[in-house]
VEXRO-643029 format. One record per residue (C-alpha): z, x, y negated; residue number from 1. Coordinates in steps of 0.5 Angstrom, whole numbers, plus 500, padded with zeros to 3 digits. Layout:
REM VEXRO-643029
<<Z, X, Y>, NUM>
...
***
This chain:
REM VEXRO-643029
<<484, 435, 535>, 1>
<<486, 442, 533>, 2>
<<491, 446, 536>, 3>
<<496, 451, 532>, 4>
<<499, 456, 537>, 5>
<<507, 456, 534>, 6>
<<510, 461, 538>, 7>
<<516, 465, 536>, 8>
<<519, 472, 538>, 9>
<<522, 471, 545>, 10>
<<516, 465, 546>, 11>
<<511, 471, 547>, 12>
<<515, 475, 550>, 13>
<<517, 471, 556>, 14>
<<510, 467, 556>, 15>
<<506, 473, 558>, 16>
<<509, 475, 564>, 17>
<<506, 468, 567>, 18>
<<500, 467, 569>, 19>
<<495, 463, 564>, 20>
<<500, 465, 558>, 21>
<<493, 465, 554>, 22>
<<489, 462, 557>, 23>
<<483, 458, 553>, 24>
<<483, 463, 548>, 25>
<<477, 465, 549>, 26>
<<475, 461, 556>, 27>
<<467, 459, 556>, 28>
<<466, 452, 554>, 29>
<<459, 448, 552>, 30>
<<454, 451, 548>, 31>
<<456, 449, 541>, 32>
<<453, 441, 538>, 33>
<<448, 443, 532>, 34>
<<450, 441, 525>, 35>
<<446, 439, 519>, 36>
<<448, 446, 515>, 37>
<<444, 452, 518>, 38>
<<449, 456, 518>, 39>
<<452, 452, 524>, 40>
<<446, 450, 527>, 41>
<<444, 459, 527>, 42>
<<451, 459, 531>, 43>
<<450, 453, 536>, 44>
<<445, 458, 540>, 45>
<<451, 463, 543>, 46>
<<455, 460, 548>, 47>
<<462, 460, 547>, 48>
<<469, 456, 545>, 49>
<<468, 449, 543>, 50>
<<473, 443, 541>, 51>
<<472, 436, 542>, 52>
<<469, 435, 535>, 53>
<<464, 440, 538>, 54>
<<465, 445, 533>, 55>
<<466, 452, 536>, 56>
<<472, 454, 536>, 57>
<<475, 462, 534>, 58>
<<483, 463, 536>, 59>
<<486, 468, 531>, 60>
<<492, 471, 533>, 61>
<<496, 472, 525>, 62>
<<501, 476, 523>, 63>
<<505, 471, 519>, 64>
<<509, 471, 512>, 65>
<<515, 467, 511>, 66>
<<513, 464, 506>, 67>
<<506, 460, 509>, 68>
<<509, 454, 511>, 69>
<<503, 451, 515>, 70>
<<497, 455, 517>, 71>
<<493, 450, 520>, 72>
<<493, 445, 515>, 73>
<<492, 449, 510>, 74>
<<487, 450, 504>, 75>
<<485, 457, 506>, 76>
<<484, 456, 514>, 77>
<<480, 449, 511>, 78>
<<476, 452, 506>, 79>
<<474, 457, 511>, 80>
<<472, 453, 517>, 81>
<<467, 448, 511>, 82>
<<464, 455, 511>, 83>
<<462, 456, 517>, 84>
<<462, 449, 520>, 85>
<<468, 452, 526>, 86>
<<475, 450, 528>, 87>
<<481, 456, 527>, 88>
<<486, 456, 532>, 89>
<<492, 461, 531>, 90>
<<496, 465, 535>, 91>
<<502, 467, 531>, 92>
<<505, 474, 531>, 93>
<<512, 477, 528>, 94>
<<512, 477, 521>, 95>
<<515, 484, 523>, 96>
<<509, 490, 524>, 97>
<<514, 493, 529>, 98>
<<514, 486, 533>, 99>
<<508, 485, 532>, 100>
<<507, 491, 535>, 101>
<<510, 489, 541>, 102>
<<508, 483, 542>, 103>
<<500, 486, 542>, 104>
<<502, 491, 547>, 105>
<<504, 485, 552>, 106>
<<498, 481, 551>, 107>
<<494, 486, 553>, 108>
<<498, 489, 558>, 109>
<<497, 482, 561>, 110>
<<490, 483, 563>, 111>
<<489, 476, 560>, 112>
<<484, 474, 556>, 113>
<<486, 475, 549>, 114>
<<485, 472, 542>, 115>
<<478, 472, 539>, 116>
<<481, 476, 533>, 117>
<<487, 480, 532>, 118>
<<489, 480, 524>, 119>
<<494, 485, 522>, 120>
<<497, 489, 516>, 121>
<<500, 495, 520>, 122>
<<501, 493, 527>, 123>
<<496, 497, 530>, 124>
<<496, 503, 528>, 125>
<<490, 509, 528>, 126>
<<492, 511, 535>, 127>
<<492, 505, 538>, 128>
<<485, 502, 535>, 129>
<<483, 508, 538>, 130>
<<485, 507, 545>, 131>
<<484, 500, 545>, 132>
<<477, 501, 543>, 133>
<<476, 507, 548>, 134>
<<477, 503, 554>, 135>
<<474, 496, 551>, 136>
<<479, 492, 549>, 137>
<<476, 492, 542>, 138>
<<469, 492, 541>, 139>
<<465, 497, 536>, 140>
<<462, 493, 529>, 141>
<<458, 498, 526>, 142>
<<451, 495, 528>, 143>
<<454, 488, 526>, 144>
<<457, 490, 519>, 145>
<<451, 494, 517>, 146>
<<446, 487, 519>, 147>
<<446, 483, 512>, 148>
<<444, 477, 516>, 149>
<<452, 477, 520>, 150>
<<455, 481, 514>, 151>
<<452, 479, 509>, 152>
<<458, 480, 503>, 153>
<<460, 486, 505>, 154>
<<452, 489, 505>, 155>
<<451, 485, 497>, 156>
<<458, 484, 495>, 157>
<<461, 491, 496>, 158>
<<459, 497, 492>, 159>
<<456, 502, 496>, 160>
<<460, 507, 494>, 161>
<<466, 503, 496>, 162>
<<463, 500, 502>, 163>
<<462, 507, 504>, 164>
<<470, 509, 503>, 165>
<<471, 503, 507>, 166>
<<467, 505, 513>, 167>
<<470, 512, 513>, 168>
<<477, 509, 512>, 169>
<<475, 505, 519>, 170>
<<471, 509, 523>, 171>
<<475, 512, 529>, 172>
<<476, 519, 533>, 173>
<<470, 516, 537>, 174>
<<464, 514, 532>, 175>
<<466, 507, 533>, 176>
<<469, 502, 528>, 177>
<<473, 497, 530>, 178>
<<476, 493, 524>, 179>
<<474, 489, 517>, 180>
<<477, 493, 513>, 181>
<<482, 490, 507>, 182>
<<481, 494, 500>, 183>
<<484, 492, 493>, 184>
<<486, 498, 490>, 185>
<<490, 498, 484>, 186>
<<492, 502, 478>, 187>
<<500, 501, 478>, 188>
<<501, 501, 486>, 189>
<<497, 507, 486>, 190>
<<502, 511, 481>, 191>
<<510, 509, 483>, 192>
<<513, 515, 482>, 193>
<<514, 515, 474>, 194>
<<519, 518, 470>, 195>
<<523, 514, 465>, 196>
<<527, 517, 460>, 197>
<<532, 512, 456>, 198>
<<529, 512, 448>, 199>
<<536, 510, 445>, 200>
<<539, 515, 448>, 201>
<<533, 520, 445>, 202>
<<534, 517, 438>, 203>
<<542, 516, 438>, 204>
<<542, 524, 438>, 205>
<<536, 525, 434>, 206>
<<532, 528, 440>, 207>
<<524, 528, 440>, 208>
<<521, 525, 448>, 209>
<<520, 532, 452>, 210>
<<514, 534, 454>, 211>
<<516, 541, 458>, 212>
<<519, 542, 463>, 213>
<<524, 547, 460>, 214>
<<525, 541, 453>, 215>
<<526, 537, 459>, 216>
<<532, 541, 462>, 217>
<<535, 541, 454>, 218>
<<534, 534, 453>, 219>
<<538, 532, 460>, 220>
<<545, 538, 458>, 221>
<<544, 533, 451>, 222>
<<545, 527, 455>, 223>
<<551, 530, 459>, 224>
<<555, 533, 454>, 225>
<<554, 530, 448>, 226>
<<556, 522, 450>, 227>
<<550, 519, 448>, 228>
<<553, 511, 451>, 229>
<<558, 512, 445>, 230>
<<564, 511, 450>, 231>
<<568, 517, 449>, 232>
<<567, 519, 457>, 233>
<<563, 524, 459>, 234>
<<560, 518, 465>, 235>
<<553, 520, 463>, 236>
<<548, 521, 469>, 237>
<<542, 526, 466>, 238>
<<537, 525, 470>, 239>
<<538, 520, 478>, 240>
<<534, 517, 483>, 241>
<<535, 518, 491>, 242>
<<530, 521, 496>, 243>
<<531, 516, 500>, 244>
<<527, 511, 496>, 245>
<<522, 507, 498>, 246>
<<518, 505, 491>, 247>
<<519, 511, 487>, 248>
<<525, 512, 486>, 249>
<<526, 519, 490>, 250>
<<526, 523, 482>, 251>
<<525, 530, 486>, 252>
<<518, 528, 487>, 253>
<<515, 527, 480>, 254>
<<519, 533, 478>, 255>
<<516, 537, 483>, 256>
<<509, 535, 480>, 257>
<<511, 540, 474>, 258>
<<509, 546, 479>, 259>
<<504, 544, 485>, 260>
<<501, 537, 487>, 261>
<<504, 533, 492>, 262>
<<502, 526, 492>, 263>
<<508, 521, 494>, 264>
<<510, 519, 500>, 265>
<<515, 514, 504>, 266>
<<522, 517, 504>, 267>
<<521, 519, 512>, 268>
<<514, 522, 510>, 269>
<<511, 528, 509>, 270>
<<503, 531, 507>, 271>
<<498, 535, 506>, 272>
<<493, 537, 500>, 273>
<<487, 541, 500>, 274>
<<487, 547, 496>, 275>
<<483, 548, 489>, 276>
<<476, 548, 493>, 277>
<<477, 542, 496>, 278>
<<475, 545, 503>, 279>
<<482, 548, 506>, 280>
<<488, 544, 507>, 281>
<<495, 547, 506>, 282>
<<502, 545, 506>, 283>
<<504, 544, 499>, 284>
<<512, 545, 501>, 285>
<<512, 552, 504>, 286>
<<507, 555, 497>, 287>
<<510, 559, 492>, 288>
<<509, 554, 487>, 289>
<<514, 549, 491>, 290>
<<519, 555, 491>, 291>
<<518, 555, 484>, 292>
<<520, 547, 484>, 293>
<<527, 547, 488>, 294>
<<529, 553, 484>, 295>
<<528, 549, 477>, 296>
<<531, 543, 480>, 297>
<<537, 547, 484>, 298>
<<538, 549, 476>, 299>
<<539, 542, 474>, 300>
<<543, 540, 480>, 301>
<<548, 547, 480>, 302>
<<550, 545, 472>, 303>
<<551, 538, 474>, 304>
<<544, 535, 471>, 305>
<<542, 532, 478>, 306>
<<547, 529, 481>, 307>
<<547, 530, 489>, 308>
<<548, 524, 490>, 309>
<<540, 523, 490>, 310>
<<540, 525, 496>, 311>
<<546, 521, 499>, 312>
<<546, 514, 495>, 313>
<<541, 509, 498>, 314>
<<537, 503, 494>, 315>
<<543, 498, 493>, 316>
<<547, 504, 489>, 317>
<<542, 505, 485>, 318>
<<540, 499, 483>, 319>
<<549, 498, 481>, 320>
<<549, 505, 478>, 321>
<<543, 503, 474>, 322>
<<546, 496, 472>, 323>
<<552, 498, 470>, 324>
<<555, 493, 467>, 325>
<<560, 496, 461>, 326>
<<555, 501, 459>, 327>
<<549, 505, 461>, 328>
<<550, 511, 465>, 329>
<<543, 514, 466>, 330>
<<539, 518, 461>, 331>
<<532, 519, 466>, 332>
<<529, 516, 473>, 333>
<<524, 516, 476>, 334>
<<523, 508, 479>, 335>
<<516, 504, 482>, 336>
<<519, 498, 481>, 337>
<<522, 495, 474>, 338>
<<526, 491, 479>, 339>
<<530, 495, 480>, 340>
<<533, 493, 473>, 341>
<<536, 486, 474>, 342>
<<532, 482, 470>, 343>
<<528, 487, 466>, 344>
<<526, 485, 460>, 345>
<<533, 481, 459>, 346>
<<537, 487, 461>, 347>
<<540, 491, 456>, 348>
<<539, 497, 460>, 349>
<<533, 497, 462>, 350>
<<530, 495, 455>, 351>
<<533, 502, 454>, 352>
<<528, 506, 457>, 353>
<<521, 508, 455>, 354>
<<515, 511, 460>, 355>
<<515, 519, 461>, 356>
<<508, 522, 461>, 357>
<<508, 528, 466>, 358>
<<512, 533, 464>, 359>
<<508, 540, 464>, 360>
<<511, 545, 467>, 361>
<<512, 553, 466>, 362>
<<505, 554, 469>, 363>
<<502, 549, 465>, 364>
<<502, 544, 472>, 365>
<<503, 537, 470>, 366>
<<501, 533, 476>, 367>
<<502, 525, 477>, 368>
<<503, 524, 484>, 369>
<<499, 519, 486>, 370>
<<497, 515, 492>, 371>
<<491, 514, 494>, 372>
<<489, 507, 495>, 373>
<<486, 507, 502>, 374>
<<482, 501, 506>, 375>
<<486, 498, 510>, 376>
<<484, 495, 518>, 377>
<<486, 487, 519>, 378>
<<481, 485, 522>, 379>
<<479, 487, 530>, 380>
<<475, 482, 535>, 381>
<<477, 483, 542>, 382>
<<473, 483, 548>, 383>
<<475, 476, 550>, 384>
<<471, 474, 544>, 385>
<<464, 470, 546>, 386>
<<461, 470, 540>, 387>
<<463, 476, 536>, 388>
<<457, 475, 531>, 389>
<<461, 470, 529>, 390>
<<467, 473, 528>, 391>
<<465, 478, 524>, 392>
<<461, 472, 520>, 393>
<<468, 470, 519>, 394>
<<471, 476, 517>, 395>
<<465, 477, 512>, 396>
<<467, 471, 509>, 397>
<<473, 475, 506>, 398>
<<469, 479, 502>, 399>
<<466, 473, 497>, 400>
<<468, 473, 490>, 401>
<<471, 466, 490>, 402>
<<474, 467, 498>, 403>
<<477, 474, 496>, 404>
<<481, 471, 490>, 405>
<<483, 464, 494>, 406>
<<487, 470, 498>, 407>
<<490, 472, 493>, 408>
<<492, 468, 488>, 409>
<<491, 461, 492>, 410>
<<486, 455, 491>, 411>
<<481, 455, 484>, 412>
<<482, 450, 478>, 413>
<<490, 449, 481>, 414>
<<493, 457, 482>, 415>
<<487, 460, 478>, 416>
<<481, 459, 474>, 417>
<<475, 462, 471>, 418>
<<473, 457, 466>, 419>
<<471, 461, 460>, 420>
<<474, 456, 455>, 421>
<<481, 458, 458>, 422>
<<479, 465, 458>, 423>
<<477, 465, 451>, 424>
<<484, 463, 449>, 425>
<<486, 469, 445>, 426>
<<494, 468, 447>, 427>
<<492, 469, 454>, 428>
<<491, 478, 456>, 429>
<<495, 483, 459>, 430>
<<496, 491, 458>, 431>
<<490, 494, 460>, 432>
<<487, 489, 455>, 433>
<<491, 491, 449>, 434>
<<490, 498, 450>, 435>
<<483, 497, 450>, 436>
<<482, 500, 457>, 437>
<<478, 495, 460>, 438>
<<474, 489, 457>, 439>
<<474, 481, 458>, 440>
<<478, 478, 462>, 441>
<<475, 476, 469>, 442>
<<480, 470, 471>, 443>
<<487, 466, 468>, 444>
<<492, 465, 473>, 445>
<<495, 459, 472>, 446>
<<500, 457, 477>, 447>
<<503, 465, 480>, 448>
<<504, 462, 488>, 449>
<<505, 469, 491>, 450>
<<513, 468, 491>, 451>
<<512, 461, 493>, 452>
<<512, 457, 500>, 453>
<<507, 454, 501>, 454>
<<500, 452, 505>, 455>
<<495, 454, 501>, 456>
<<493, 461, 503>, 457>
<<495, 467, 509>, 458>
<<498, 471, 503>, 459>
<<493, 477, 505>, 460>
<<494, 478, 511>, 461>
<<485, 479, 512>, 462>
<<479, 482, 510>, 463>
<<479, 482, 502>, 464>
<<475, 486, 497>, 465>
<<477, 487, 490>, 466>
<<475, 493, 485>, 467>
<<481, 496, 480>, 468>
<<476, 492, 474>, 469>
<<478, 486, 478>, 470>
<<484, 487, 478>, 471>
<<486, 489, 471>, 472>
<<482, 484, 468>, 473>
<<486, 478, 470>, 474>
<<491, 474, 466>, 475>
<<497, 470, 466>, 476>
<<498, 463, 463>, 477>
<<503, 465, 459>, 478>
<<503, 467, 452>, 479>
<<501, 475, 451>, 480>
<<507, 478, 448>, 481>
<<507, 485, 446>, 482>
<<514, 486, 445>, 483>
<<515, 485, 453>, 484>
<<516, 492, 454>, 485>
<<515, 491, 461>, 486>
<<508, 489, 460>, 487>
<<507, 495, 455>, 488>
<<509, 499, 462>, 489>
<<502, 497, 464>, 490>
<<499, 500, 460>, 491>
<<503, 507, 459>, 492>
<<502, 508, 467>, 493>
<<495, 508, 466>, 494>
<<495, 513, 462>, 495>
<<500, 518, 463>, 496>
<<500, 518, 471>, 497>
<<493, 514, 474>, 498>
<<489, 519, 470>, 499>
<<493, 525, 472>, 500>
<<491, 527, 479>, 501>
<<487, 533, 480>, 502>
<<482, 532, 486>, 503>
<<487, 535, 492>, 504>
<<488, 528, 495>, 505>
<<486, 528, 503>, 506>
<<482, 522, 505>, 507>
<<485, 518, 510>, 508>
<<485, 524, 516>, 509>
<<483, 520, 523>, 510>
<<485, 524, 529>, 511>
<<482, 524, 537>, 512>
<<488, 522, 542>, 513>
<<489, 528, 543>, 514>
<<490, 531, 537>, 515>
<<495, 525, 535>, 516>
<<499, 526, 542>, 517>
<<500, 534, 541>, 518>
<<503, 532, 534>, 519>
<<506, 526, 535>, 520>
<<513, 529, 535>, 521>
<<511, 535, 530>, 522>
<<510, 531, 524>, 523>
<<517, 527, 525>, 524>
<<519, 534, 526>, 525>
<<516, 537, 520>, 526>
<<518, 531, 515>, 527>
<<526, 531, 517>, 528>
<<526, 538, 516>, 529>
<<522, 539, 509>, 530>
<<527, 533, 507>, 531>
<<533, 537, 510>, 532>
<<531, 544, 507>, 533>
<<530, 541, 501>, 534>
<<537, 537, 499>, 535>
<<540, 544, 502>, 536>
<<536, 548, 497>, 537>
<<537, 544, 491>, 538>
<<544, 543, 491>, 539>
<<545, 550, 493>, 540>
<<547, 549, 500>, 541>
<<543, 553, 502>, 542>
<<541, 560, 497>, 543>
<<533, 560, 495>, 544>
<<534, 567, 497>, 545>
<<527, 571, 500>, 546>
<<531, 571, 506>, 547>
<<532, 564, 507>, 548>
<<525, 562, 505>, 549>
<<522, 566, 510>, 550>
<<526, 563, 515>, 551>
<<524, 556, 513>, 552>
<<517, 558, 513>, 553>
<<518, 560, 520>, 554>
<<522, 555, 522>, 555>
<<516, 550, 520>, 556>
<<512, 555, 525>, 557>
<<516, 554, 530>, 558>
<<517, 547, 529>, 559>
<<509, 546, 530>, 560>
<<506, 545, 522>, 561>
<<500, 551, 524>, 562>
<<498, 546, 529>, 563>
<<498, 540, 525>, 564>
<<495, 544, 520>, 565>
<<489, 546, 525>, 566>
<<488, 538, 527>, 567>
<<488, 536, 520>, 568>
<<483, 541, 518>, 569>
<<478, 540, 524>, 570>
<<480, 532, 522>, 571>
<<478, 533, 515>, 572>
<<471, 537, 517>, 573>
<<469, 533, 522>, 574>
<<468, 527, 515>, 575>
<<468, 532, 509>, 576>
***
């Protein structure tokens, strides 16, 4: 019988300190017994792990999710085992990426044999992958991935363009590929910094939808001074957001995109972009147009239209303000998730808003803060694996169209179907189809298990391939209702934000170990300084004079921005 390696974090950390903690991961065994299906027969020529039933075994160190009740007695696990005629055992890693990172680091430093495969999303940084690869802990996969007999789905199902994108994103600075990736771009997730405006307030004050930054300013002034919520109190917040937001709540980012292109980032990060030529890496936050954006937002803040709380409130406070029960308080905001309004589609506050297209700035700029979806490295094969070709075949199986659907939506004909008769039912649709942005329906979700406890899949911690078209043509088994505003917003987002970004995005850069070490502290310090200075300039705590602006840029050079730019340019030149 198969066993599952179930250890909590404490047990893992303790167990790694004794000899033999990971024995059995990939110990040599008898040659795999030949089976009737050709796949298993082909594998039988390679010695490796075997289980009592004669099937070859692969041990997968897998990052877990609390929603999954059983990985061993699991529909996806059994489907994979059946497809390849193998047994899969699990070494369960923490759901917390930082804890999983520690667990993997201890496994590797202990010098014991490792699981055959490491499957995790976020526990291994690019720098760690390069280090472990260069030390031989992880094995190169490029030759196997290029072989259609070993990776048939990667070479036929994945489009040539997407295959190239995946290979570029997973290539380390030493030229090797140490991982297989998940690639499933989605239009909604690539543009989280969407702006909303209170349509009820516009109607009450007989105002048009603003289209420029100047019109927006005038609209905000009206919101702040003309009591659009009708309670007789000057309690309106003209524009609101939080700079610490994790998913689109930082309103300063979409506003800055009316002056200079700046892609979305996490609150603790800053990013570089390309100049108009597409050849040179630049820091947007030292450009003159960045200063213009700061001056505009300082104007909003100094006149009480944007509260200083934008830089101090957290997500809990943000949601409390949005969901104020007595009266709606907010005129305009940025958010990537409609869940910031409690029960959005039934919520009186949330129902007052419409999505606002990107505003045109004084120089004609109207960009969307777009986050380019990058392939995510998730599947690594260790040097302990006795049959790496089989491990690649298992990873490649996730690129099979049906398996890919299972890894995201669950069991076919139970949780989803591609049955033509079911798809033909006109009551099932989605915003993209209704807006004419894509044709046809590819799949009907019968039961959305994503937030349910189940033993059906691994909750998408695995390689996967799905195109934007695949995602946009999925419909759910609930009757399409055009009056549901949140559904309409998906089409608005596609029209307003997904299509409104320039070719200034940097691809995913891969730094050498030397570069990564040289700039590790620089990136943190630059991000902290830019964030702090942005708040100071906008609130007026620091005047935006020529002297202060030059001092700001000089301090960034002192911190090491020039080193980061030099390294980023070198990394970009290696792949362009």
